N, C-alpha and C positions, 0 to 999 in steps of 0.2 A: 372756430375750426379752420384748419389750413386750407380746405377746399373753398372757403369763403374769402380767403385772402386775395389781394390783387396781384397781378403779375406785372413786373416792370423790368427795365434795364438799369444797371448801375449808373450808366451815364445820364439817364433821365432823372435820377435822384440826386445828382451832384451839381454843384456850382462849378467845380473845376476837377478834372482828372489830368494830371501831368506827371512828370517824373523829375528826379534830381539831376544834378550835374557834378561831374568830378572836377574839382578846382584846377588840377594840373592840365586838363585839356584846354583851359582858357588862360594858361600862364600863371596861375596862382599856385600857392603851395600850402601844405599842411603845417601846423604849428604844434608846439608841445602842450599848449593850453589855449583856452579861449572859448569860442562858440562851439557848442556840441555839433559834431558831424556824424550822422547816423549812417552806418553801413548796413548792407543786407544781412550780414551775420549778427548785427546788433539786435535784430528782431528774432525772438526765440520762437520755438515751435508751440509754446503754450500762451502766446499772445502778450509777452512781456518785452519791453525794450531794455536791453542790458547795457547800462552805462559803462561797464568795464570794457566794452568793445567799441566805444566811441573813438573816432579820431577828432581833431580839433582844427578850426580855422580862425583867422582873426576877423575883426569886425569889418574891415575893408572888403575882404573876400565875401563875407556873408552878405553885405550890401550889394555886391556885384552879382551875386547869384540869387536875384530876387525871385525868380520863378520857383525855386525850390526851398524858399524860406517856409518853415513849418508853422502851423497854428494849432492851438489847443483844439482837440476833437478831430484833427485830420486822421485818416486811416492810412497807415503805411502798408504797402503791398509789395512783397518781394517778387521780382519779375523774371529772374534769370537763375540758371544753374540749379544746384541741389536745394536752393532755398526758395524755389518757386511756391507761391501760395501762402507763405507765412504773412500774417497780418497783426497789427497792433494799433491801438488808439493813442495818439500823442497826448500826454498829460501836460498840464501847465508848468509843473515844476522842472521839466527838462528844457524849457525854452529860455533863451533863443536857441534855435537849432536849424540845421540844414541837412540835406541828404544827397546821395549820389544817383547816377543814372540807372542803377540796378533796382532802385526802389521807386515804386509808383506812389503818388500822393492823391488820395481821394478826399476831396473836400465836399461834404454833403450839403444839400439844402435841408437844413434842420427843421424846416416846416413840414417836410415830407418823410424824413428818415432820421432815426436816432443812431448816432455813430456807433455806440456800443452794440446795439442790436445788429447792425450791418456787419460789424466785426465778427460777432458770433455766427452770423449766417455764413460768412466766408470761411470760418474755422470749422464748420460742421464736417465731420469725416466724409459724409456722402458728397459734400461739395468739393472737398479736397480730391476725391477720386475723379470727379467731373473735370477739375482743373488739370489733373495729370493726363487724363484722356485727351483733353484739348491740346495740351502741349505735345503729346505723342503723335498727333496728326499734323503737327507743324514741322517745317524743315529745320527750324531753329529751336533749341531747347530753352525757349523763353516765351513770355507773353508780351505783346505790344499794347500800346495804349488803346487802340481800336478794339482789340479783343477784351480788354478790361472794361471799356465802356459798354460793350455788348453783353456783359455777364448778366444772366437772368437772376432776378431776385423775387422771392415770394414775400409779399409785403402786407403784413397785417396793419390795422389802424394804429395810429400813433400811441394810444393808451396801451394797446397790447404789446407794441414794440418796447415801450418803457417798462412794462411789467416783466417781460422776458429778460431784458437787459438788467433789470434790478436783481432778479433771482440769481442769474448766472454771475452778475457783477459782484454781488455780495460775497459769493464764494471766492472769486478772484481777488477781491479786496482783502479778505482774510489771509489769503496766500501771500499777497504782496506785503501785508503788515508783518507776517512771519519772516518774509525775506529781508525786510528792512531791519527788523529786530535782530535777526541772525547776523547781519552785517555789522550792526552796532556791538553785539556781544563779542564777535570775533575780533573786532577792532580794539575793544577793551583789553582782551587777553594779549593781543600782539603788542599793544602799547606798553603793557606791564613787562612783557618779555624784552622789549626794546630798552626800557628803563633799567632792568636788572642786568641784562646780559650783553647789551651793546653800548649803552651810554655809561653804565656802571654807576647809576645815581646813588645807591646805598654806599658804595665804596667811597665815592667822592665826598659824600656827606660826612662819613666817619673820619676821612682824611682831614676834613676841615673842623673836626671836633664837634660835629652836629649829630643829632639823632636822625637816622634815615626817615624820611617822610612816609607816613602811612604804614610803618612796620612795627609789630610788637617787639618786645625785647628779645624774645627767643629767636625770632626770624632775623632781626638785625644782627644778632651775635654770630650768625652763620657767615656774614660777609667780612672779609678782611678790611683793614684800615689803610692798606698801602698797595701800591702797584709794583710790578716787576717788568723788566724788559723781556721781549719775546720777538721771534721773527715776524709776528703780526703787529708789532708795536707794543706799547704799555698795556699790560693786562693785570687783573687783580692777582695779588700774591697768592700762590698756592693753586691757581688754576692751570690747566694744561693746554698744550697745543698737540693735536693729533687727529687721526681719522675718526669719523663718526662711528666706525665699527667698534671703537672702544666702548661705546655707550649703547650700541644698537646691534641687534642680530639682523643679518641680511637674508631676506626670504625671496624665493623665486617661484615662478608659476609654470604652467604648461597648458596644452590644448589637447583634449581628447580627439581621436580621429573623427573628422566630420563625415566620413563615409559610413560610420556605424550609428544608425538612428537610435539605438538603445542607449547611447551615451548622452543624448541631448533632450532638452525640454523636460527636465526633472525638477526636483525640489531644491537643488543646490545652486545658489546664485553664483554666476561666473563672470568676473569683470574683465573687460578688455581695455586696451589703451583708449579706445573711443569712449567707453564709459567714464574713465578717469578724466580724460581731456575735456569732456563736455559737462562734467559734474558742476563746476562753478561754486560748490558749497564746501564747507569744512568736512562734511561727511558724505560718502556715497552710500545710499540706503537701498538702491534698486539697480538692477542691471538689465541690459537688453536681452541677454540670453541666459539660460540656465542649463545645468547638466544633471545627470542622474548619479546616484551613489555608485553605480557600476562605472560610469564615466570617470568619476573621481578616483576609484580604486585601481582602474586599469590604464591610467595615464600618469604623466609626470606632474600634473597639477596637484595642488594640495590646498588644504584649508588655511587661509590667512586669518589670524585672530582679529576680532573687533578692536578698533582703535589703533591698529597698525597704520603708519603713514605709507602710502603707496605712490610711487613715482613712475611716470612714463619714461622708459629707458631708451627708446629709439623711435625714429620717425620724425615727422614735422612738428609734433607737439612734445618733444623731449623736454623733460623738466616739469611738466604739469603734474600736480600732486593733489591728494586729498587723503582723508582718513576713511577707513572702512567703518561704517556705522554698525555693522554686524559682521560676524564671521562669514567669509565667503571665499570661493576659489578665484583664481585669476590666471591670465595667460602669461606667456613668456616675454611679452613686450614690456612688462612692468617689473619693478622690484618693490618688495615690502621692507619696511624698517620697523622693528619691534624693540621697544625700549628694554634695556637690561635692568633698569631700575624701577620698573612699573610707573614710569612718568611719561605716558603717551602724549600728553598735551604739550609738555615742554619740548618733546622731540618734534612734534608737528610744527610748533612755532619756530623752533630752531631750523627745521628743514625749509620753511618758508624764507628764512633769513639766508641760508647758505646755498640754496639750490642753484642760483645763478653762478656761483663759484664752481660748483660741481659740473654744471653744463659746460662752462668755459674750459674745464679740464678734460671734457669728453672729446672724442674725435670719431669720425666716421667718413665713409667714402662719399655719401650724399648728404645725410643728415648727421647731426651729433648723435653719438651713441654712448650711453652710460654703461659701463661694465663694472664687474666686481673690483677690478683694478682701479677704476676711477674713484670709487669710494675709499679704497685702501690708500691711495696716494694723495688725496686731497686733505691738507692739514687745516683744521678748524679749531676755534677756541672751544674748549670743553670745560664746563663748570662742574664743581663737585656734586655728587649725587644728592647730598642733603639739601642743597639749595634748589636743585631740580625738583625734589620732592615737595619743598615748601612752595615752589611756584605752582606745581600741579594741584596742591591743596587749595590754593587761592582761586585758580581758574576752572577747576572741575565743574562747579555749578554752572558756569557760563556755557561750557561745551555740552553738558548734559541737557541744558535748556535748548541749545541749538539743535541737538538731535531730536528732542521731543517735538520741536516746532516743525522740523522736516517731516516727521511721521504724520503730524496733523495735516500738514499741507498736502501730503500724498493722499490722505483720506478725502480731503476736500476736493482735490483735483479729480479723483475717481468719481465722486458724486457729481461734479460738474460735467464730466464726460458722459455720465449716464443720463443726466437731465437734458443736455444740450440737444441731441438729435430728437428726443421725444417732444421737447418744447417747440422746436422749429418745424416738426412735422404735424403739430397739432394733436399728436397722440396723447399728450399730457397737458392738462389745463394749468394755467399759472396759479390758480387757487389751490389745486392739489399739490403742485410743486412747492408752494410756500409751506404747506404742512409737512412735506418730506424734509424740507430744509430746516424747519423749526418745529420738531415734533411735539415740543412742550406746549 
């Protein structure tokens, strides 16, 4: 029971509590590749370290920043700004790695504390509220190392720590496995898109008198055997140059009046630029806010169909995109693209390919702004509809599996969030939690 657990300070359980260093403050610089450099935004709100948000430093810089060299089992603790209180445990596969001054490094004495248990302790919603209250009482919107060392910890015996960490960790491990699987599945789809629509492998094979690798006769017959000149350089014969709106319908959104409570917190998911920007997956399946049927009917927002590609059109994250995993409404800071040929996955992969060109064509007073005219005047390579359909037929199973994995992960995350405070308060024993996790 929790009332039988010991009380301790995080500093008393740790070998080291320190923080990172920004290389540029010591005369070093970032590089395009090399040693992983973890920033505060690399640590997600659900305890994962997102490699897509890493910066990089060279080995010389990493050796110079010895204080902030990370080890397996270190707990990263975001110390400043809107990211305060996010934590994650450093896995072995991301090493070598380093971090900056906005990230605290907690290296535990593993004879006294299990890293994953302490990580979950710090991620408990009640503990997060405690941290926010602590920050609110400070003159600066951050936590310093002394405050982190003094954080109170309810500490069960090591076997109980391991049991709690195992139960919650098993759920997170399944979520992480799904995340990695999804990254692999999407990479497979985008690699095929690159082969067909960027490198033109089937066309080049036929031009050389060879059978296109991995294609059946019917699919191979869809590709020409020659190239033609175009403003974008040589392209397959018969393909076009033009705006994406030749192949996709442009959809817009809106926002119900926030002053009318009856418009909000209903059954209709409503996506904002924030939802799309922070998604990080091929599909957006849940949103921060929702609206009612009345809010939908009495505003300019509308239902955007499932599998539409949705692009942030203005602001600091212009160009971020995802697909809607289900039909939902959205606000006016995004545009939706719906395939005219019922080839949503080809359109999504194409959008991933051309979005930088579209953003480059955009303009705005402070941030880039994508408008209808941006889509109308940006010329892109457009493949014939029958080839797009053949591509979608090949990759549809991949994207449907990605969406199924995301739904499973959402269910697992809900279970974890339910169990976490109950386990850490002692309200639920680990024996009962194991039965809930594995009802069979």
